[in-house]
C-alpha positions, 0 to 999 in steps of 0.5 A: 121712618114712620113719619115716610111710610105714614105719607107713602100708605095712609090706611084711613085713607084706602079704607075710605076709598075701598068704602066708597068702591063698595057703596057704588058696587051696591047701589047700582044693582044692574051691575052687579045682577048682569056679573051673576048673570054672565056664568050662570049663562054660560055654565047652565046653558052653554054648559050643559047644551054642549056638555051632553056632548062632550066628555073630557077624560073622565070630567064632565064638561061642566066641571071641567070648565067651571074653573074658566067661568069663575074665572071668567066671572072677577076676570072680566069684573076685574079689568073692566072695574078701570073704566070707572076710573074713567069716569071719575075723571069725566065728574071731576070726582078723581080730580079732588082725590088727586089734590088730597094729602092722600099720595097716589101709592095710597089711592092706587090701594084703596082702587086695588081693593075696591076692585078686589072685594067686588070681584070676592064677592060674584066669586063667591057665588059663583063659588056656591052655585058650584054646589049645584053642578057637583062640586064638592068643597072641603074646608081647605079647597073653598079656602084655598080657591078664595085666596087665589081668586083675590089673588088672581083678581089684584092681578086684573084690577091692576092692569084694569086700573092702569089701562083706566089711568092711561085712556080719557074715554070709556069707548078707547077702554072698553075697545082695548080691554075687549082687546085684552080680555078676550084673547087672555080667556080664550087662550088660557084652557077656560072652556078647552084644554090647552093642548087642542091649539096649534103649537104656535100658540104655546107662547103666548098660552105660557105667558098668559096669567089667565093660563095660569089662575085657571089651571091652580082652580082646576087642581084646587076643585076637581084635581085636574091640573097640567102645572105644578100648583106650586109653580102656578102660585108661583107665577101668580105672585110674580105677576102681582108684584110685576102689575102692581108696581106697574099700577103703582107708577102709572098712578104717579104718572096719572093726570086728573 
């Protein structure tokens, strides 16, 4: 039994792939800078500009959208992380990994942890920016936000890797991921209350995993949530299990 598990999941292999992903990330300075500039623009320019004339309940608009901007940070990073799988295929790096003794499950988990770690680094920076707009943390709320970011990043990284394992061109990846990303984000309640949407969109928002991520983060950070935290957390775990299974299966069928 131990032998079979070792063949399925190789911890040293996972670590090696994770380390390679982090080295690549920190070498690409523009990639890191752009991932931080975007939430700053949304939070301090869009948020303060629109926020001067919009108040939702008794909450300032900047604080209301903070959970959404935090989600946007790791959502976009996680899903677009899959495009590097396409590039690895282009330069034949993926082929050398796939012909190694590592199982496809190990490779997927290494890539998944790489995407989650990168998203987490960027999200921590955004969480610290929240102090500038009056978001008050306790050790519990900060830790809870980190846990949610990790789980949600794993969901979206798995989606990005699944897309990357199917497509052969970066252009095709960007087209498909953008087609998925913007509806997920704008129909999540990140920038405005979902109650403002037409009723016929209720089904879409109900099956949108980003809706539950934004809602639970907003509940943890500023105490406003429309779905119970337990329900949102349970649904996030279900989405994580489903996307991980699909991701592993897509890697098993992936061609170099």
